[in-house]
Steps between C-alpha positions, in 0.01 A plus 500: 500500500799732559724390215764342730455151331365357829131375510284686746157418646172675423190419721138633503301515817117498473450593862722817503450592131868519431769371267842430668842472343780320687845551353751226481812584700716275275527191726145389476372704794272799451473851628186625688214550264432827315122543492265668257135569575272380221128446436265259680583131544784431260453146369796436268821665384725473193843652460566591137665792311181654334657824370814362330751685720668170619382547850239252642165663590228377736148415375246435778148357471227569751208277593333759713471801262524333163810681371861436385774741609843556331784627719801618290854433618700824524821308432630455852228248619255770621171538336280780392139551603277242319303556182156331523288312247158366533429131447209255546334399830713303749800407299652166587842489337739714305756444213723755328605375154538640148183384315519716191865434390621858551757400766302697759355305797115519514276430799264205510256474793239221580189610666332239728163671537453625145622184325727709286858541392615861457795603287673844540729564210821695573516828297876476485591738784371288782154643499204271407199522275147440644457122542355270238273251661433135403222285643616164633347216700370504852735623791844521336770454763835450321676625177800428295600710195695278272524420124311171486469450125855582384421811309724729712196678653416490866168327569299504825425188697250532780393254770137496613331377810244333290734208426646653170802675365452745210735604224471835320716506188678824401403626157838674469445859617405448862139410414372164609252245357215364709596250764521127427453293812629153612385292787728464806450395869297656777557869586815568305676799653839528325636427148838481344607432139824306418624207292461192728555218235802624318333568165574866494128591525345686790279292727252630766537394870213586740482471876157388620423610849168316531627146445872539585609411149711637211360500148739472205378591152748397229532702186372324196 
């Protein structure tokens, strides 16, 4: 976070409405936290350079007030006051990935209550356009943003509590097709995409909370 080539720790606190940064001293111990006050009930955090200045910024998602904040790194590991963007009701999870192939990281947010995925495209300077919303299945709880059909475009994979995982294919410019769903176990809450059978094709792995299983969907 402060460009000393030592990994630091970033933590959100839903109770105190803060984001804390703990700097690595160099021997695997960490300094006392530096704390930033943010909006209500931060739910998830990503650390990504969003404005192309080679300094990692902080992106925070809030369950309580349905927003995403971006805190820009000043260059020394301190952060400016957040810029706020509206998203859908009760977001469940956050990903920050380039989805329109402009080498600028975009924001993808899954909303549990609205059954939507929201995409906020990066304008190129670290500010973001109004979200584009896609309807998905009931109660989405997890997301992975990965190229699943080998066309060099990042697709969206969403886990749903209704025993399904959905795939939204990227059309090529950060716009996504309607969701295609696949059956998995009971109450899936987390999803990952990786090659598990050595065929150089991305497979889907889903953790099912309801029946204590893992589902594997092999690419075919």
